[in-house]
N, C-alpha and C positions, 0 to 999 in steps of 0.2 A: 526816364523822366517824362517821356512823351505820352504815356497812357492817360495821365490826368488831363493833359491839354486836349488830346483827341476826344475824350469823353465829353468834356465841357463844350467843345466845338460842335460835336454832333448833336448834343442836347439843345444848344442854342439854335442850330439850324432847324431843328424840329419844334422850336418854341416850347421846349420843356425844361424843367428844372431838375437838378440832381437830387436823388435820394441817397443819402450817405448813412449807412447802418453801422452801429458800433456793437461789437461783442468782445468779451474778454477771452483771450486765448486760454484754452484748457478748462473752461467753465462749461459744465461741471466736471468734465474729464476730457482727455485728449481726443478720443474717438468721436464723442458727441459734438465737441467743438468743431472738429473737422467736417462732420456731417452738416452742421449748420453753415459753416463757412462756404462749403461747396454749393449749398442750396440757395444762398442769399441772392445771387444774380438772377436766377430763374424766378424768384419771388418778387423781384422788382428793384433790388439794390443796384444802383449805378456805380457806387464806390463803396469800399469797405474799410472801416477803421477797425483795426485789431488791437485790443488793449494788451499791453505788456504787464502781466500781473506784478504787483509790488505791495509790500507789507504795510506801507504808509502812504496811501494815495490821497494826499492832502486836498486836492481840488475836487475830489469825487464825493458824491453823496453816499448815503448808506447802501443803496442798491448795488452800485458798482464796487464799493468797498467790500461788500460781502462776496461779490463775484470773484474779486481778486483773491480773497481768502479761500474760497472754494477751490480755485485753480491751484493755488500754492499748496493747499492740503493734499490735492491730488497729484502733486509732484511736478507741476508745470514749471519750467525754467525758460530763460530767454533762448537757450539753444533749442528747446522743444518748440518754442513759438516760431522760430525760423524754420523748423522742420514742418510745421503746419503750413507755412507759406510755400515751401518747396513742393509739398504734396498737392496743395491747391493749384499751383502753376502747372502741374502735369496735365491738367485737363482744362485749365482756364488761363489763356494767354492775354486776355483782353481787359478784364476787370481790374481797375486800379486798386491797390491795397496799400494803406498807410498805417504804419505802426504808431500807436499813441501811448504815452506813458511818462515816465520819470527818468531822470538822468542816472540815478544810482545804479540800476542794473546794467546800463550801457557802460558806465565807468568801470564797473567791476569786470565786465566781459573780457577785454577792455575795448576802448573806443575804436582804434584802428581795425582790430579784428572784427568787431561788430559791424562796422560800415562795409567792410569787404564781404562778410558773410550775408548781410542783409541785401546788398546789391546782387550778389550771385543767386540768392534765394528767389528774387523776383519782387522785392519790396519796391514801391514807387516813391515813398516819402515818409517823413517822420513828423510827428507832433510831440514835442517834449516840453511839457508845460512849465518846468522849473528851470529852464535855461534861458535867461534874458538876452536881449540883443547885445548887451555889454560883454557877453561871453561868447560872441560869435566864433572866435578863434578856437574855442573849446570843442564845439560840436557842429555848429551850423555850416561854417565854411568847409571843414573836412567832409561833411555829408554831401554838400553840393559837388565837391571835387570827386566824390565817389559815385556821382550820378544819381543822387537821391534828392527829391524835392524837400525843402524844409518849410513846413507850414507853421505860421504864427497864429496866436490867439490875440484878438482885440476884444475889449470888454467895455461895458457902459462907462467905466472909470477911465478909459484911455482917451485923453484929450488930444487935440490936434498936434501939439508939440511932441507928445509921446508917440503918436501914431507914425510920425516920420521914422522913428527908430524901429518901431514894430514892423513896418513895411520894408525896411532895409534888408536885403538878402532873402526876403520871403519869396517862395515860388510855389506853383501848384494851385493854391487858393488861399484865401484868408478866412479864418474861422472866427466868426463873431459870436462871442459868448453873450447870450441874450439877457442873462440876469447876473447880478453881482452876487457871488457866493458859490456854493457847491452844486454839483450836477443833480438834476432830477428832483428838486425840492419845491420849485414854484413855477407858475406859468409865466411866459414872457409877456411884456407890455408891447402890443403890436405897434402903437404909435412911436414909442421910443426906439423899437427895433428898426422901423422904417427910416426914421431920422438918422440913426447911426450907420445903417447900411449905406444910405445915400452919401453920408459924410465920408465913409471909407472909400466908396467907389469913385468919389471925386479925386482921390489921391492915388489910385492904382488901377491898372487895367486888368488885374487879376479878378477871377470870380470871387464873390463873397458869399459864404454859406453861413447858416445860422444854426446853432445848437444850444443845448442846456434847456431843459424844461419842455421840449416838444414830445408829446406822448400820444396824441390822438390824430386820426385822419383830418379832422377839422382844423386842428392847430397847424398841422403840416401844410395843408392847403393854404391857409392864411399866410404863413411864413413864406411859402414858395412864391406867393404873389408879389413879395417885396424883396426878394433876394435871388441868388443864383442856385441855391440848394438848401436842403434841410438835413440836419443830422439828428438821428433818432438813436438813443443809446439806453438810457435807464429803463424805458418801457420794454425794450427787448430783453434786457437783463432780468427785469422783473418777471417777464413771461417764462424765462428759463427757470427762475427760482420757484415760481408757483406750480411748475409742472413736475417737480422732483418728488420722489416718494418720501416716506417718513425717515429714511436713512440718508436723505439728501443725495440720492442717486438718480440718474436720468431714467425717464420712462418713455413709452411710445409717444407720449404727448409733447416731449421736450422740443424736438426740432420742429414738429408740426405747428406748435403754438407760436414759435418765432416766425415761421414762414407765413402763417395766416395773418399775423399783425402786419408784417411787411407788405403783403399783398393789399391789405386794406388801406394802408397809408399811401402806397404807390398809386392805387386807383383813385384815391382822393386828390392826390397832387395832379394827376393827369386830367381829372375832371375840371380842375381850375383853368 
């Protein structure tokens, strides 16, 4: 659990903000996904969110939905996602890695085995978007007992009363969803984001990062100025999709296009 805390502390000391990058495990195939995963820290990612492919990703927009389908079509499973993490950890012991997705694949795994395997593989935390605080006994508390951070989402619709429940048992950081709706479909309203980030930070000492709708270096720079970090996902997944050949297979441009965009966004945030 300590890697996340160490990274945020180091960034705070350097007066910098966290760049958190999201890719879907196994998109477009296992080997390319591993290549991208290994290269993200050098490109500028401070923390990595690795999506667990699922056939019905209800909170995700079209780009990430398609990435899940590509991964599943290529044979990606939750066991293979943990294998990606294990392989990543062979050469990177420092970069925090958080698995993000839905409860169904974890339930089927099943839960106790998944938490043990995830912890042993080197996972630092979980973001499971369809498990509410009322079901903490189901996954959140067992995850914490297994040594994993459990990161919660707060949204524009999360009022102060609900925020108390959202922050309960949350660790690592709080993920503020900058728009109401699905990922990657609209740009965030900076004024509203600033207000809600401040409201959340008034109730927790945890870092508050902002995601959903952040696609460009300028957007990331603006969001970084009013939060502790920025999550970029759909833009990276789109970069992967646009680099594929006519058979939807990886090309020489696939990993490079992701790294180039991460470098641009990282440079923009540091310039802030």
